[in-house]
N, CA, C, O and the ligand as a Tripos MOL2 file, in Angstrom:
@<TRIPOS>MOLECULE
protein
  289   287    73     0     0
PROTEIN
NO_CHARGES

@<TRIPOS>ATOM
      1 N          42.2670  155.9490  -65.7210 N.3       1 MET1
      2 CA         43.0210  156.8310  -64.7940 C.3       1 MET1
      3 C          42.5560  158.2750  -64.9670 C.2       1 MET1
      4 O          43.3730  159.1780  -65.1470 O.2       1 MET1
      5 N          41.2650  158.4850  -64.9120 N.am      2 ASN2
      6 CA         40.7380  159.8360  -65.0750 C.3       2 ASN2
      7 C          40.2590  160.4260  -63.7560 C.2       2 ASN2
      8 O          39.6030  161.4670  -63.7330 O.2       2 ASN2
      9 N          40.5910  159.7560  -62.6600 N.am      3 SER3
     10 CA         40.1520  160.2700  -61.3760 C.3       3 SER3
     11 C          41.2220  160.0760  -60.3170 C.2       3 SER3
     12 O          42.1010  159.2240  -60.4400 O.2       3 SER3
     13 N          41.1250  160.8830  -59.2790 N.am      4 ALA4
     14 CA         42.0390  160.7930  -58.1470 C.3       4 ALA4
     15 C          41.2100  160.4650  -56.9070 C.2       4 ALA4
     16 O          39.9910  160.6350  -56.9060 O.2       4 ALA4
     17 N          41.8690  160.0000  -55.8640 N.am      5 ILE5
     18 CA         41.1550  159.6240  -54.6530 C.3       5 ILE5
     19 C          41.2170  160.7530  -53.6310 C.2       5 ILE5
     20 O          42.2850  161.2880  -53.3360 O.2       5 ILE5
     21 N          40.0590  161.0980  -53.1030 N.am      6 CYS6
     22 CA         39.9830  162.1610  -52.0950 C.3       6 CYS6
     23 C          40.7830  161.7720  -50.8650 C.2       6 CYS6
     24 O          40.6910  160.6420  -50.3850 O.2       6 CYS6
     25 N          41.5450  162.6840  -50.3720 N.am      7 ARG7
     26 CA         42.4150  162.4290  -49.2270 C.3       7 ARG7
     27 C          41.5990  162.2780  -47.9360 C.2       7 ARG7
     28 O          42.0510  161.6720  -46.9640 O.2       7 ARG7
     29 N          40.3990  162.8390  -47.9530 N.am      8 TYR8
     30 CA         39.6140  162.8590  -46.7180 C.3       8 TYR8
     31 C          38.5790  161.7420  -46.6460 C.2       8 TYR8
     32 O          38.4650  161.0700  -45.6200 O.2       8 TYR8
     33 N          37.8210  161.5350  -47.7300 N.am      9 CYS9
     34 CA         36.7300  160.5650  -47.6670 C.3       9 CYS9
     35 C          36.9710  159.3410  -48.5370 C.2       9 CYS9
     36 O          36.2110  158.3760  -48.4510 O.2       9 CYS9
     37 N          38.0050  159.3500  -49.3720 N.am     10 GLY10
     38 CA         38.3090  158.1830  -50.1850 C.3      10 GLY10
     39 C          37.5020  158.0880  -51.4670 C.2      10 GLY10
     40 O          37.6920  157.1540  -52.2460 O.2      10 GLY10
     41 N          36.6230  159.0180  -51.6940 N.am     11 GLU11
     42 CA         35.8400  159.0360  -52.9370 C.3      11 GLU11
     43 C          36.7360  159.5170  -54.0800 C.2      11 GLU11
     44 O          37.6600  160.3030  -53.8710 O.2      11 GLU11
     45 N          36.4520  159.0390  -55.2740 N.am     12 ASP12
     46 CA         37.2450  159.5310  -56.3940 C.3      12 ASP12
     47 C          36.6620  160.8330  -56.9190 C.2      12 ASP12
     48 O          35.4550  161.0700  -56.8600 O.2      12 ASP12
     49 N          37.5340  161.6480  -57.4200 N.am     13 TYR13
     50 CA         37.1150  162.9330  -57.9540 C.3      13 TYR13
     51 C          37.9100  163.2210  -59.2220 C.2      13 TYR13
     52 O          38.8490  162.4970  -59.5540 O.2      13 TYR13
     53 N          37.5290  164.2800  -59.9240 N.am     14 SER14
     54 CA         38.1010  164.5900  -61.2290 C.3      14 SER14
     55 C          39.6140  164.7820  -61.1950 C.2      14 SER14
     56 O          40.1450  165.4990  -60.3470 O.2      14 SER14
     57 N          40.2970  164.1270  -62.1330 N.am     15 MET15
     58 CA         41.7420  164.3050  -62.2450 C.3      15 MET15
     59 C          42.0990  165.7390  -62.5970 C.2      15 MET15
     60 O          43.1730  166.2270  -62.2450 O.2      15 MET15
     61 N          41.1790  166.4170  -63.3010 N.am     16 LYS16
     62 CA         41.4030  167.8290  -63.6220 C.3      16 LYS16
     63 C          41.5380  168.6330  -62.3330 C.2      16 LYS16
     64 O          42.3780  169.5240  -62.2130 O.2      16 LYS16
     65 N          40.6820  168.2860  -61.3770 N.am     17 ARG17
     66 CA         40.7090  168.9600  -60.0840 C.3      17 ARG17
     67 C          42.0300  168.6770  -59.3760 C.2      17 ARG17
     68 O          42.6280  169.5700  -58.7740 O.2      17 ARG17
     69 N          42.4790  167.4230  -59.4560 N.am     18 PHE18
     70 CA         43.7610  167.0450  -58.8380 C.3      18 PHE18
     71 C          44.9010  167.8330  -59.4750 C.2      18 PHE18
     72 O          45.7790  168.3420  -58.7770 O.2      18 PHE18
     73 N          44.8840  167.9300  -60.7880 N.am     19 ASN19
     74 CA         45.9450  168.6420  -61.5040 C.3      19 ASN19
     75 C          45.9850  170.1250  -61.1440 C.2      19 ASN19
     76 O          47.0140  170.7840  -61.2920 O.2      19 ASN19
     77 N          44.8600  170.6350  -60.6740 N.am     20 LEU20
     78 CA         44.8200  172.0360  -60.2510 C.3      20 LEU20
     79 C          45.4120  172.2050  -58.8620 C.2      20 LEU20
     80 O          45.5760  173.3250  -58.3780 O.2      20 LEU20
     81 N          45.7300  171.0820  -58.2240 N.am     21 GLY21
     82 CA         46.3660  171.1400  -56.9150 C.3      21 GLY21
     83 C          45.4520  170.7610  -55.7660 C.2      21 GLY21
     84 O          45.8480  170.8410  -54.6030 O.2      21 GLY21
     85 N          44.2260  170.3460  -56.0840 N.am     22 TYR22
     86 CA         43.3030  169.9540  -55.0160 C.3      22 TYR22
     87 C          43.5650  168.5060  -54.6270 C.2      22 TYR22
     88 O          43.8260  167.6650  -55.4880 O.2      22 TYR22
     89 N          43.4960  168.2160  -53.3400 N.am     23 ILE23
     90 CA         43.7700  166.8660  -52.8600 C.3      23 ILE23
     91 C          42.5020  166.1980  -52.3670 C.2      23 ILE23
     92 O          42.5680  165.1220  -51.7720 O.2      23 ILE23
     93 N          41.3590  166.8040  -52.5980 N.am     24 SER24
     94 CA         40.1060  166.2280  -52.1100 C.3      24 SER24
     95 C          38.9990  166.4510  -53.1310 C.2      24 SER24
     96 O          39.1480  167.2240  -54.0780 O.2      24 SER24
     97 N          37.8690  165.7470  -52.9140 N.am     25 CYS25
     98 CA         36.7180  165.9550  -53.7790 C.3      25 CYS25
     99 C          36.1160  167.3290  -53.4870 C.2      25 CYS25
    100 O          36.5400  168.0380  -52.5750 O.2      25 CYS25
    101 N          35.1180  167.6770  -54.2900 N.am     26 LEU26
    102 CA         34.5230  169.0110  -54.1610 C.3      26 LEU26
    103 C          33.9330  169.2230  -52.7640 C.2      26 LEU26
    104 O          34.1370  170.2710  -52.1520 O.2      26 LEU26
    105 N          33.1990  168.2200  -52.2650 N.am     27 ASP27
    106 CA         32.5650  168.3270  -50.9490 C.3      27 ASP27
    107 C          33.6010  168.5630  -49.8550 C.2      27 ASP27
    108 O          33.4810  169.4950  -49.0600 O.2      27 ASP27
    109 N          34.6140  167.7080  -49.8270 N.am     28 CYS28
    110 CA         35.6400  167.8360  -48.7950 C.3      28 CYS28
    111 C          36.4720  169.0900  -49.0190 C.2      28 CYS28
    112 O          36.9700  169.6940  -48.0700 O.2      28 CYS28
    113 N          36.6180  169.4750  -50.2790 N.am     29 GLY29
    114 CA         37.3770  170.6870  -50.5820 C.3      29 GLY29
    115 C          36.7760  171.8910  -49.8820 C.2      29 GLY29
    116 O          37.4790  172.7870  -49.4160 O.2      29 GLY29
    117 N          35.4400  171.8820  -49.8230 N.am     30 GLN30
    118 CA         34.7550  172.9930  -49.1570 C.3      30 GLN30
    119 C          34.8870  172.8650  -47.6430 C.2      30 GLN30
    120 O          35.1010  173.8510  -46.9370 O.2      30 GLN30
    121 N          34.7550  171.6300  -47.1590 N.am     31 LYS31
    122 CA         34.8470  171.4070  -45.7110 C.3      31 LYS31
    123 C          36.2600  171.6380  -45.1880 C.2      31 LYS31
    124 O          36.4600  172.1530  -44.0880 O.2      31 LYS31
    125 N          37.2410  171.2400  -46.0130 N.am     32 HIS32
    126 CA         38.6290  171.2760  -45.5470 C.3      32 HIS32
    127 C          39.4590  172.3190  -46.2940 C.2      32 HIS32
    128 O          40.6780  172.1840  -46.4030 O.2      32 HIS32
    129 N          38.8150  173.3340  -46.7950 N.am     33 ALA33
    130 CA         39.5190  174.3350  -47.5940 C.3      33 ALA33
    131 C          40.7460  174.8740  -46.8710 C.2      33 ALA33
    132 O          41.8130  175.0330  -47.4640 O.2      33 ALA33
    133 N          40.5810  175.1450  -45.6070 N.am     34 GLU34
    134 CA         41.6870  175.7150  -44.8420 C.3      34 GLU34
    135 C          42.8320  174.7170  -44.7010 C.2      34 GLU34
    136 O          43.9960  175.0540  -44.9180 O.2      34 GLU34
    137 N          42.4840  173.4780  -44.3320 N.am     35 ALA35
    138 CA         43.4980  172.4400  -44.1540 C.3      35 ALA35
    139 C          44.1950  172.1500  -45.4740 C.2      35 ALA35
    140 O          45.4010  171.9060  -45.5030 O.2      35 ALA35
    141 N          43.4430  172.1740  -46.5590 N.am     36 GLU36
    142 CA         44.0200  171.8910  -47.8650 C.3      36 GLU36
    143 C          45.0050  172.9790  -48.2620 C.2      36 GLU36
    144 O          46.0610  172.6890  -48.8250 O.2      36 GLU36
    145 N          44.6720  174.2100  -47.9750 N.am     37 ALA37
    146 CA         45.5610  175.3180  -48.2830 C.3      37 ALA37
    147 C          46.8630  175.1640  -47.5110 C.2      37 ALA37
    148 O          47.9460  175.4260  -48.0330 O.2      37 ALA37
    149 N          46.7390  174.7370  -46.2640 N.am     38 ARG38
    150 CA         47.9290  174.5330  -45.4350 C.3      38 ARG38
    151 C          48.7660  173.3820  -46.0010 C.2      38 ARG38
    152 O          49.9940  173.4610  -46.0480 O.2      38 ARG38
    153 N          48.0820  172.3060  -46.4320 N.am     39 PHE39
    154 CA         48.7730  171.1410  -46.9910 C.3      39 PHE39
    155 C          49.5570  171.5330  -48.2270 C.2      39 PHE39
    156 O          50.7090  171.1290  -48.3920 O.2      39 PHE39
    157 N          48.9440  172.3100  -49.0910 N.am     40 LYS40
    158 CA         49.6000  172.7200  -50.3280 C.3      40 LYS40
    159 C          50.7790  173.6410  -50.0410 C.2      40 LYS40
    160 O          51.7790  173.6280  -50.7580 O.2      40 LYS40
    161 N          50.6520  174.4190  -49.0120 N.am     41 ALA41
    162 CA         51.7230  175.3400  -48.6640 C.3      41 ALA41
    163 C          52.9260  174.5770  -48.1220 C.2      41 ALA41
    164 O          54.0660  175.0220  -48.2590 O.2      41 ALA41
    165 N          52.6660  173.4250  -47.5070 N.am     42 THR42
    166 CA         53.7340  172.6320  -46.8940 C.3      42 THR42
    167 C          54.4580  171.7820  -47.9160 C.2      42 THR42
    168 O          55.6840  171.6770  -47.8910 O.2      42 THR42
    169 N          53.6980  171.1750  -48.8160 N.am     43 CYS43
    170 CA         54.2730  170.2560  -49.7990 C.3      43 CYS43
    171 C          54.5320  170.9890  -51.1060 C.2      43 CYS43
    172 O          53.6310  171.6020  -51.6780 O.2      43 CYS43
    173 N          55.7520  170.9200  -51.5630 N.am     44 THR44
    174 CA         56.0950  171.6280  -52.7900 C.3      44 THR44
    175 C          55.5840  170.8740  -54.0080 C.2      44 THR44
    176 O          55.4060  169.6570  -53.9600 O.2      44 THR44
    177 N          55.3490  171.5910  -55.0920 N.am     45 ALA45
    178 CA         54.7540  171.0280  -56.3010 C.3      45 ALA45
    179 C          55.5400  169.8520  -56.8950 C.2      45 ALA45
    180 O          54.9130  168.8730  -57.2970 O.2      45 ALA45
    181 N          56.8760  169.8940  -56.9730 N.am     46 PRO46
    182 CA         57.6270  168.7960  -57.6070 C.3      46 PRO46
    183 C          57.3180  167.4230  -57.0220 C.2      46 PRO46
    184 O          57.4540  166.4140  -57.7130 O.2      46 PRO46
    185 N          56.9060  167.3740  -55.7640 N.am     47 ALA47
    186 CA         56.6160  166.0960  -55.1280 C.3      47 ALA47
    187 C          55.4910  165.3640  -55.8480 C.2      47 ALA47
    188 O          55.4050  164.1380  -55.7770 O.2      47 ALA47
    189 N          54.6380  166.0960  -56.5320 N.am     48 TYR48
    190 CA         53.5200  165.4710  -57.2250 C.3      48 TYR48
    191 C          53.9770  164.6710  -58.4380 C.2      48 TYR48
    192 O          53.2220  163.8440  -58.9490 O.2      48 TYR48
    193 N          55.1990  164.9050  -58.9060 N.am     49 ASN49
    194 CA         55.6890  164.1990  -60.0830 C.3      49 ASN49
    195 C          55.8660  162.7090  -59.8320 C.2      49 ASN49
    196 O          56.0320  161.9460  -60.7830 O.2      49 ASN49
    197 N          55.8350  162.2860  -58.6030 N.am     50 LYS50
    198 CA         55.9950  160.8680  -58.2890 C.3      50 LYS50
    199 C          54.8640  160.0410  -58.8810 C.2      50 LYS50
    200 O          55.0390  158.8520  -59.1480 O.2      50 LYS50
    201 N          53.7220  160.6510  -59.0860 N.am     51 GLY51
    202 CA         52.6110  159.9030  -59.6770 C.3      51 GLY51
    203 C          51.2920  160.4410  -59.1970 C.2      51 GLY51
    204 O          51.1580  160.8290  -58.0370 O.2      51 GLY51
    205 N          50.3110  160.4690  -60.0810 N.am     52 PRO52
    206 CA         49.0160  161.0680  -59.7530 C.3      52 PRO52
    207 C          48.2600  160.3250  -58.6660 C.2      52 PRO52
    208 O          47.4100  160.9190  -58.0010 O.2      52 PRO52
    209 N          48.5460  159.0320  -58.4630 N.am     53 PHE53
    210 CA         47.7660  158.2830  -57.4860 C.3      53 PHE53
    211 C          48.4990  158.1160  -56.1600 C.2      53 PHE53
    212 O          47.9930  157.4660  -55.2450 O.2      53 PHE53
    213 N          49.6730  158.6920  -56.0570 N.am     54 MET54
    214 CA         50.4190  158.6040  -54.7970 C.3      54 MET54
    215 C          50.2860  159.9090  -54.0380 C.2      54 MET54
    216 O          50.8670  160.9260  -54.4160 O.2      54 MET54
    217 N          49.5280  159.8710  -52.9820 N.am     55 PHE55
    218 CA         49.4240  161.0750  -52.1730 C.3      55 PHE55
    219 C          50.6260  161.1570  -51.2460 C.2      55 PHE55
    220 O          51.1410  160.1510  -50.7560 O.2      55 PHE55
    221 N          51.0420  162.3710  -51.0290 N.am     56 ILE56
    222 CA         52.2340  162.5850  -50.2280 C.3      56 ILE56
    223 C          51.9050  162.4400  -48.7530 C.2      56 ILE56
    224 O          51.0190  163.1150  -48.2290 O.2      56 ILE56
    225 N          52.6250  161.5590  -48.0990 N.am     57 THR57
    226 CA         52.4280  161.4080  -46.6590 C.3      57 THR57
    227 C          53.1640  162.5260  -45.9480 C.2      57 THR57
    228 O          54.0570  163.1550  -46.5170 O.2      57 THR57
    229 N          52.7940  162.7650  -44.7280 N.am     58 SER58
    230 CA         53.4330  163.8380  -43.9720 C.3      58 SER58
    231 C          54.9290  163.5550  -43.8080 C.2      58 SER58
    232 O          55.7400  164.4800  -43.7660 O.2      58 SER58
    233 N          55.2840  162.2800  -43.7170 N.am     59 LYS59
    234 CA         56.6950  161.9150  -43.5590 C.3      59 LYS59
    235 C          57.4930  162.3420  -44.7870 C.2      59 LYS59
    236 O          58.5720  162.9240  -44.6770 O.2      59 LYS59
    237 N          56.9340  162.0380  -45.9650 N.am     60 GLU60
    238 CA         57.6200  162.4100  -47.2010 C.3      60 GLU60
    239 C          57.7010  163.9230  -47.3540 C.2      60 GLU60
    240 O          58.6670  164.4550  -47.9010 O.2      60 GLU60
    241 N          56.6880  164.5960  -46.8690 N.am     61 CYS61
    242 CA         56.6880  166.0590  -46.9290 C.3      61 CYS61
    243 C          57.8750  166.6090  -46.1530 C.2      61 CYS61
    244 O          58.5720  167.5170  -46.6060 O.2      61 CYS61
    245 N          58.0820  166.0440  -44.9910 N.am     62 VAL62
    246 CA         59.1690  166.5080  -44.1340 C.3      62 VAL62
    247 C          60.5070  166.2730  -44.8180 C.2      62 VAL62
    248 O          61.3900  167.1300  -44.7850 O.2      62 VAL62
    249 N          60.6510  165.1010  -45.4380 N.am     63 VAL63
    250 CA         61.8950  164.7920  -46.1500 C.3      63 VAL63
    251 C          62.1170  165.7890  -47.2710 C.2      63 VAL63
    252 O          63.2350  166.2650  -47.4640 O.2      63 VAL63
    253 N          61.0610  166.1130  -48.0180 N.am     64 GLY64
    254 CA         61.1800  167.0520  -49.1240 C.3      64 GLY64
    255 C          61.5990  168.4200  -48.6400 C.2      64 GLY64
    256 O          62.4320  169.0800  -49.2600 O.2      64 GLY64
    257 N          61.0310  168.8360  -47.5510 N.am     65 ILE65
    258 CA         61.3740  170.1450  -46.9850 C.3      65 ILE65
    259 C          62.8250  170.1500  -46.5510 C.2      65 ILE65
    260 O          63.5410  171.1350  -46.7280 O.2      65 ILE65
    261 N          63.2520  169.0160  -45.9730 N.am     66 PHE66
    262 CA         64.6400  168.9060  -45.5080 C.3      66 PHE66
    263 C          65.6110  169.0290  -46.6640 C.2      66 PHE66
    264 O          66.6090  169.7440  -46.5720 O.2      66 PHE66
    265 N          65.3170  168.3280  -47.7610 N.am     67 LYS67
    266 CA         66.1800  168.3620  -48.9490 C.3      67 LYS67
    267 C          66.2580  169.7740  -49.5070 C.2      67 LYS67
    268 O          67.3300  170.2410  -49.8920 O.2      67 LYS67
    269 N          65.1130  170.4510  -49.5490 N.am     68 THR68
    270 CA         65.0700  171.8170  -50.0570 C.3      68 THR68
    271 C          65.9630  172.7160  -49.2020 C.2      68 THR68
    272 O          66.6870  173.5760  -49.7040 O.2      68 THR68
    273 N          65.8830  172.4840  -47.9040 N.am     69 GLY69
    274 CA         66.6820  173.2770  -46.9780 C.3      69 GLY69
    275 C          68.1710  173.0640  -47.1860 C.2      69 GLY69
    276 O          68.9630  173.9980  -47.0650 O.2      69 GLY69
    277 N          68.5520  171.8210  -47.5030 N.am     70 GLU70
    278 CA         69.9610  171.4950  -47.7250 C.3      70 GLU70
    279 C          70.5430  172.2460  -48.9110 C.2      70 GLU70
    280 O          71.7020  172.6610  -48.9010 O.2      70 GLU70
    281 N          69.7120  172.4100  -49.9350 N.am     71 ASN71
    282 CA         70.2040  173.0240  -51.1730 C.3      71 ASN71
    283 C          70.4850  174.5150  -51.0140 C.2      71 ASN71
    284 O          71.2120  175.0970  -51.8190 O.2      71 ASN71
    285 N          69.9270  175.1240  -50.0020 N.am     72 LYS72
    286 CA         70.1020  176.5620  -49.8320 C.3      72 LYS72
    287 C          71.4740  176.8930  -49.2420 C.2      72 LYS72
    288 O          71.7900  178.0640  -49.0320 O.2      72 LYS72
    289 ZN         36.0240  163.8160  -50.1890 Zn       73 ZN73
@<TRIPOS>BOND
     1     1     2 1
     2     2     3 1
     3     3     4 2
     4     3     5 am
     5     5     6 1
     6     6     7 1
     7     7     8 2
     8     7     9 am
     9     9    10 1
    10    10    11 1
    11    11    12 2
    12    11    13 am
    13    13    14 1
    14    14    15 1
    15    15    16 2
    16    15    17 am
    17    17    18 1
    18    18    19 1
    19    19    20 2
    20    19    21 am
    21    21    22 1
    22    22    23 1
    23    23    24 2
    24    23    25 am
    25    25    26 1
    26    26    27 1
    27    27    28 2
    28    27    29 am
    29    29    30 1
    30    30    31 1
    31    31    32 2
    32    31    33 am
    33    33    34 1
    34    34    35 1
    35    35    36 2
    36    35    37 am
    37    37    38 1
    38    38    39 1
    39    39    40 2
    40    39    41 am
    41    41    42 1
    42    42    43 1
    43    43    44 2
    44    43    45 am
    45    45    46 1
    46    46    47 1
    47    47    48 2
    48    47    49 am
    49    49    50 1
    50    50    51 1
    51    51    52 2
    52    51    53 am
    53    53    54 1
    54    54    55 1
    55    55    56 2
    56    55    57 am
    57    57    58 1
    58    58    59 1
    59    59    60 2
    60    59    61 am
    61    61    62 1
    62    62    63 1
    63    63    64 2
    64    63    65 am
    65    65    66 1
    66    66    67 1
    67    67    68 2
    68    67    69 am
    69    69    70 1
    70    70    71 1
    71    71    72 2
    72    71    73 am
    73    73    74 1
    74    74    75 1
    75    75    76 2
    76    75    77 am
    77    77    78 1
    78    78    79 1
    79    79    80 2
    80    79    81 am
    81    81    82 1
    82    82    83 1
    83    83    84 2
    84    83    85 am
    85    85    86 1
    86    86    87 1
    87    87    88 2
    88    87    89 am
    89    89    90 1
    90    90    91 1
    91    91    92 2
    92    91    93 am
    93    93    94 1
    94    94    95 1
    95    95    96 2
    96    95    97 am
    97    97    98 1
    98    98    99 1
    99    99   100 2
   100    99   101 am
   101   101   102 1
   102   102   103 1
   103   103   104 2
   104   103   105 am
   105   105   106 1
   106   106   107 1
   107   107   108 2
   108   107   109 am
   109   109   110 1
   110   110   111 1
   111   111   112 2
   112   111   113 am
   113   113   114 1
   114   114   115 1
   115   115   116 2
   116   115   117 am
   117   117   118 1
   118   118   119 1
   119   119   120 2
   120   119   121 am
   121   121   122 1
   122   122   123 1
   123   123   124 2
   124   123   125 am
   125   125   126 1
   126   126   127 1
   127   127   128 2
   128   127   129 am
   129   129   130 1
   130   130   131 1
   131   131   132 2
   132   131   133 am
   133   133   134 1
   134   134   135 1
   135   135   136 2
   136   135   137 am
   137   137   138 1
   138   138   139 1
   139   139   140 2
   140   139   141 am
   141   141   142 1
   142   142   143 1
   143   143   144 2
   144   143   145 am
   145   145   146 1
   146   146   147 1
   147   147   148 2
   148   147   149 am
   149   149   150 1
   150   150   151 1
   151   151   152 2
   152   151   153 am
   153   153   154 1
   154   154   155 1
   155   155   156 2
   156   155   157 am
   157   157   158 1
   158   158   159 1
   159   159   160 2
   160   159   161 am
   161   161   162 1
   162   162   163 1
   163   163   164 2
   164   163   165 am
   165   165   166 1
   166   166   167 1
   167   167   168 2
   168   167   169 am
   169   169   170 1
   170   170   171 1
   171   171   172 2
   172   171   173 am
   173   173   174 1
   174   174   175 1
   175   175   176 2
   176   175   177 am
   177   177   178 1
   178   178   179 1
   179   179   180 2
   180   179   181 am
   181   181   182 1
   182   182   183 1
   183   183   184 2
   184   183   185 am
   185   185   186 1
   186   186   187 1
   187   187   188 2
   188   187   189 am
   189   189   190 1
   190   190   191 1
   191   191   192 2
   192   191   193 am
   193   193   194 1
   194   194   195 1
   195   195   196 2
   196   195   197 am
   197   197   198 1
   198   198   199 1
   199   199   200 2
   200   199   201 am
   201   201   202 1
   202   202   203 1
   203   203   204 2
   204   203   205 am
   205   205   206 1
   206   206   207 1
   207   207   208 2
   208   207   209 am
   209   209   210 1
   210   210   211 1
   211   211   212 2
   212   211   213 am
   213   213   214 1
   214   214   215 1
   215   215   216 2
   216   215   217 am
   217   217   218 1
   218   218   219 1
   219   219   220 2
   220   219   221 am
   221   221   222 1
   222   222   223 1
   223   223   224 2
   224   223   225 am
   225   225   226 1
   226   226   227 1
   227   227   228 2
   228   227   229 am
   229   229   230 1
   230   230   231 1
   231   231   232 2
   232   231   233 am
   233   233   234 1
   234   234   235 1
   235   235   236 2
   236   235   237 am
   237   237   238 1
   238   238   239 1
   239   239   240 2
   240   239   241 am
   241   241   242 1
   242   242   243 1
   243   243   244 2
   244   243   245 am
   245   245   246 1
   246   246   247 1
   247   247   248 2
   248   247   249 am
   249   249   250 1
   250   250   251 1
   251   251   252 2
   252   251   253 am
   253   253   254 1
   254   254   255 1
   255   255   256 2
   256   255   257 am
   257   257   258 1
   258   258   259 1
   259   259   260 2
   260   259   261 am
   261   261   262 1
   262   262   263 1
   263   263   264 2
   264   263   265 am
   265   265   266 1
   266   266   267 1
   267   267   268 2
   268   267   269 am
   269   269   270 1
   270   270   271 1
   271   271   272 2
   272   271   273 am
   273   273   274 1
   274   274   275 1
   275   275   276 2
   276   275   277 am
   277   277   278 1
   278   278   279 1
   279   279   280 2
   280   279   281 am
   281   281   282 1
   282   282   283 1
   283   283   284 2
   284   283   285 am
   285   285   286 1
   286   286   287 1
   287   287   288 2
@<TRIPOS>SUBSTRUCTURE
     1 MET1         2 RESIDUE 1 A MET
     2 ASN2         6 RESIDUE 1 A ASN
     3 SER3        10 RESIDUE 1 A SER
     4 ALA4        14 RESIDUE 1 A ALA
     5 ILE5        18 RESIDUE 1 A ILE
     6 CYS6        22 RESIDUE 1 A CYS
     7 ARG7        26 RESIDUE 1 A ARG
     8 TYR8        30 RESIDUE 1 A TYR
     9 CYS9        34 RESIDUE 1 A CYS
    10 GLY10       38 RESIDUE 1 A GLY
    11 GLU11       42 RESIDUE 1 A GLU
    12 ASP12       46 RESIDUE 1 A ASP
    13 TYR13       50 RESIDUE 1 A TYR
    14 SER14       54 RESIDUE 1 A SER
    15 MET15       58 RESIDUE 1 A MET
    16 LYS16       62 RESIDUE 1 A LYS
    17 ARG17       66 RESIDUE 1 A ARG
    18 PHE18       70 RESIDUE 1 A PHE
    19 ASN19       74 RESIDUE 1 A ASN
    20 LEU20       78 RESIDUE 1 A LEU
    21 GLY21       82 RESIDUE 1 A GLY
    22 TYR22       86 RESIDUE 1 A TYR
    23 ILE23       90 RESIDUE 1 A ILE
    24 SER24       94 RESIDUE 1 A SER
    25 CYS25       98 RESIDUE 1 A CYS
    26 LEU26      102 RESIDUE 1 A LEU
    27 ASP27      106 RESIDUE 1 A ASP
    28 CYS28      110 RESIDUE 1 A CYS
    29 GLY29      114 RESIDUE 1 A GLY
    30 GLN30      118 RESIDUE 1 A GLN
    31 LYS31      122 RESIDUE 1 A LYS
    32 HIS32      126 RESIDUE 1 A HIS
    33 ALA33      130 RESIDUE 1 A ALA
    34 GLU34      134 RESIDUE 1 A GLU
    35 ALA35      138 RESIDUE 1 A ALA
    36 GLU36      142 RESIDUE 1 A GLU
    37 ALA37      146 RESIDUE 1 A ALA
    38 ARG38      150 RESIDUE 1 A ARG
    39 PHE39      154 RESIDUE 1 A PHE
    40 LYS40      158 RESIDUE 1 A LYS
    41 ALA41      162 RESIDUE 1 A ALA
    42 THR42      166 RESIDUE 1 A THR
    43 CYS43      170 RESIDUE 1 A CYS
    44 THR44      174 RESIDUE 1 A THR
    45 ALA45      178 RESIDUE 1 A ALA
    46 PRO46      182 RESIDUE 1 A PRO
    47 ALA47      186 RESIDUE 1 A ALA
    48 TYR48      190 RESIDUE 1 A TYR
    49 ASN49      194 RESIDUE 1 A ASN
    50 LYS50      198 RESIDUE 1 A LYS
    51 GLY51      202 RESIDUE 1 A GLY
    52 PRO52      206 RESIDUE 1 A PRO
    53 PHE53      210 RESIDUE 1 A PHE
    54 MET54      214 RESIDUE 1 A MET
    55 PHE55      218 RESIDUE 1 A PHE
    56 ILE56      222 RESIDUE 1 A ILE
    57 THR57      226 RESIDUE 1 A THR
    58 SER58      230 RESIDUE 1 A SER
    59 LYS59      234 RESIDUE 1 A LYS
    60 GLU60      238 RESIDUE 1 A GLU
    61 CYS61      242 RESIDUE 1 A CYS
    62 VAL62      246 RESIDUE 1 A VAL
    63 VAL63      250 RESIDUE 1 A VAL
    64 GLY64      254 RESIDUE 1 A GLY
    65 ILE65      258 RESIDUE 1 A ILE
    66 PHE66      262 RESIDUE 1 A PHE
    67 LYS67      266 RESIDUE 1 A LYS
    68 THR68      270 RESIDUE 1 A THR
    69 GLY69      274 RESIDUE 1 A GLY
    70 GLU70      278 RESIDUE 1 A GLU
    71 ASN71      282 RESIDUE 1 A ASN
    72 LYS72      286 RESIDUE 1 A LYS
    73 ZN73       289 GROUP 0 **** ****
């Protein structure tokens, strides 16, 4: 379990990179830098605690945002 799966191309990449908040391999990270920044801005960090190999779907992101909104 030393690697994560790239969200864009499905290739595995360094878990260290994943832990830094990247959701893609180095190649896709460069291609999708803007989209990745937007993704990270949308999904809050605690959601990652579900597990290193579970990528957050857009549906779950929306639920997380909703819950956060409720607490305010
Ligand atoms: Zn990739």
